[in-house]
N, C-alpha and C positions, 0 to 999 in steps of 0.2 A: 502435807499431812504424812505422818509416818504410817506405813502399812500395818505395823504391829499394833497400833492403838485403836483402829476403827472396827466397826461391826458391819456384817452383812445382815440382811433381813429376809427371812424365809416367808414370803407373802402368799404362797400358793393357796393356802386354805383360810386366809384371814379375810377374804372378801365376801364369802358366803357363810354367814353364821348358822343358817338353818341346816346346812349340809355337814357342818363340822362333826356333829355327833355320829352321823353315818360313816364318815371317813375314819373317825377314831375307832369305832367298833370294827370296821373292816380290816384296818391295818393291825389293830390289836389282836384280832383273831388269827390273822396270817402269822404274826410274830409268835404268839403263844404256841400255836400248833406246830410251827416250824421248829421252835426251840425244844418243845417236849419230844417230838419225833426224833430230831437229830441227836439230842442229848441221850435219849434212851438207846438209840443204835450205837452211839459212841461208847457208852458205858458197857453195854452188853458185849460188844465185840472186843473191847479192851480187857474185860474180865474173864470172858469165856475162853478157856484153853482150846476148845474144839473149833473155834473160829479164827484160826491163825493162818489160813491160806492167803495168798496174795490178793485175791479178790476182796476179802474182808478187810485186809490192811488198807486197800484203796478206799473202800466204803467208809471205814473209820475216819480216815483223813477227810473225805468228802463231807461227812457229817460235821466234823470240827470246823471246816472252812465255811459251811453254810451257817453255823452258829455265829461265827465271826462276821460273816458277810452281811447277815441281817441285823446284827447288833450294832454295826457301825452306823447304820442309817435310820432304821425304824424307831428306836427309842427316842432319838432327838426329834423326829417327826411327830411322834405321839405327844411328846412334851410341848411342842409348838402348838398342836391342836388343842391340848387339854388346858394349858395355862395361858395361852395367848402371848407368851413371851417369844417373839419371833426373831430375837437377836441371836447371832452366832458370831463369835469373835474371829478375827482374821486368822489367828493361830489355830483355833479350833476348826475352822473351815479347811485349812490346809491339812490338818491332821486327819480329818474325816476323808478328805480326798485321797490321801496317801493310803490309809487302811482299806478304803473301798477298792481302789485300783489293785492293791496287792492281793486282797482276798478274791476279787473277781478274776484276776489273771491266774491265780493259783487254781481256782475252780476250773477255768478253761483248760489249763494244762493237765489237771487231774482227770477231767472227763476224756481228754485225748489219750492219756495213759491207760485209762480203764477200757477204752475202745480197743486199744492194742492188746490189752490183757484178754479181752473176750475173743479177739481174733486168734490169738495163739491157742487159747483153750478149746476153741471150736474147730479151727482149721488145722492145728498141729498139736493134737492132744498128747501124742506120744513124746513130744519134745517140750511139753509145758513146764515140767519141773526143771529142766535144764535152762530153758529160756527165761523163766520167771523165778529165779532163785531169790532167797531172802535179801541177799546183798544188793542184787540188781533192783529189786523193788524199793529198797530203802534209798538207793541212789536216784531212782526215777522221781520219787516223792520229794527228796531233798532238792533236786534240780528244779522241780515245779516251784517250790517256795523261793529258791534263790533267784531264779529268772524273774519271777513275778515281783518280788521285792525290789530288785534292781530296776525293773521297768517303772515301778511306782515311784521310786526316788527320782528318776529322770523326769517323769511327768510333773511331780510336785515341784521340782526345781524350776521347770518351765512356768508353772503357775505362779511361783513366787516372783517372777520377773514382770508379771503383768501390772500395769498401772490402772487404778480405778479412780477416775475423776468425774464420773457421771453418776448414774443411779447405782445403788448397791442392793437393790431389791432382787432377791433370787426367786423367780417364779418357777420353782422346781422343788423336789422333795429333799434334796440334799445338795452339798457343795460339789458340783460336777464340773469337770474341766471344760466341757462344751459351753456350759452356762457362764462360767467365769470368763471365758474368752469373749463371749457375746457382751458381757458387761464392761470389759476393759476398753480403754481408749488408746489411740496410737496405732502403730503398724502391727497387726496380729496375723498377717498372712502366713508367715513362717510357722507360727504355732499351730494354725489351722492345718497346714500341710503335714506337720509332724503328727498331729492327732490322727489324720487319715492314714498316714503310713503305719503308725503304731497299731491302729485298729485292724489294718490289713494283716500285718505281720503277726500280731498277738491274738487276733480273732479269726479272721477268715482262713489263714493258713492252717492252724490247728483244726478248724472245722473241716477243711478239705481232707486232712488226714483221717478224721473220724469217718467221713463219708466213704473214703477208700476202704477203711477197715470193715465197715458194715456192709459195703457192697460185696466184699470177698466173703464175709460171713453169710450173706444171703445166698451167694452161689454155692457155698458149702452146705447150707441147709437144704437146698433143692436136691442135693445128691444123697441125702439121708434116706435110708431104706424104711425106717420106722415112721409111720405117719403121725403117731402120737408124739414122738420126740421132735419131729419136724414142726408140728403145730405149736408145741410148747416153746421151742426155741425161737420160732418166727414171731410169736406173740410177745415174747420178752424183748427181742431186738426192735420190734415195731414200737413198743411203748418207750424204749430208750430213745429212739429217733424222734418221736413226737416231742418229748421234753427237750431234747437237744435243739430241735428246730425252733421251739418257742424261745429258748434262751438265746441262741445265736441270732435268730431272726430279729428279736427285739433289740439286741445290742447293735447289730449291723444297721438297722433302720435308724437307730438313735444317733450313732456316731458317724455313719458314712454319708448322711444327708448334709447339705450345706446349712450352716447356721442361719436362722431366719427368725425375725420377731413373730412371724405368723405360725411358727412350727411348735410353739410351746405346749399346746394341748396334745399334739401327737407325741411329743417327747414325754409328757406325763403318762400317757397311756402305755407307751413302750416300756418306760421305767418301772411301772407297776408289775409288768410281766417278769422282768429279770431281777427286780428287787424283792418281790414278795411271792409271786406265783411259783417260780421254779424252785426256790429253796424249800417251799412247802411240798412240792410234788416229788422232789428228788428222793426223800426217804421212802415214799410210797412206791415209786417206780423201781428204784434200785435195791431197796432193802426189805421193805415190809412184804413184798411179794415172794421173798426168798424163804423157802421152807425151813432151812437151818436157823436163820435169824429169828423167825417167828417161834420156833420151838425153844430157842434159847431165851427169848423174852418171857414166854409162858413159864419156863422152868424157874427163872428168877422170881417171877411173881408168886408162883406156888411156894417157893422156899421162904419168901418174906411173909407170906400169909400163914 
């Protein structure tokens, strides 16, 4: 059988017809809210000349990545639930895998870059303009995209080498490398090891850098003389860390655990958090709590009215 001619079948929600409507409503709301919030932030930052600081440049890119990130997986999932057409071609499956990994890795690197930006802004405010110039910010974001896309190409090529001679039923929400490896036949030990290594290098290492940045930020906050400023900054950093822990925790538990037939339900739960929850929370935590962005949004609304 030629790999390019067959279909996979996303059977996650095809077994329980009674709950399909609830799943559709839940994922539809997650998707719509995420798209509206992120698209609003992207447009406002892109058009408002007062929001051109490095922080807003990173937020603008984060919103764009979240739009891409959710649009790669959720629309197909909604189509599967709504129409009952559970097929996805081999080429479409690999394409979904590539764009998911590239956008997910870009998000990981962007969040790491943003934590460094916050570290410089809070711990070295006098050197902020020098350390976070426009050219350096552009190079940082470009590096995030280039490294992420390169890593995604590598993983997709690995996935294309897998042979599928048994079941082609994907008991998951999208074409994921871990699930495809479980479905494949033959020797897949090397691919499983490469998956763990890549998760460690591209996931846990950036997360460690984030924790280092925020630990230094916390120490700097404790030295602030103004209790009001200290409380506000601490609240902001805490909310950032909560979202980061949800995102990285879900990804780590998903990909660092050994593949097992009995772990499908846990994989589904974890994937909901990093596929739907965090892209919806990111605009609220990182942008909509920002006074300048809120004022810019209201200004655009009042002008249009």
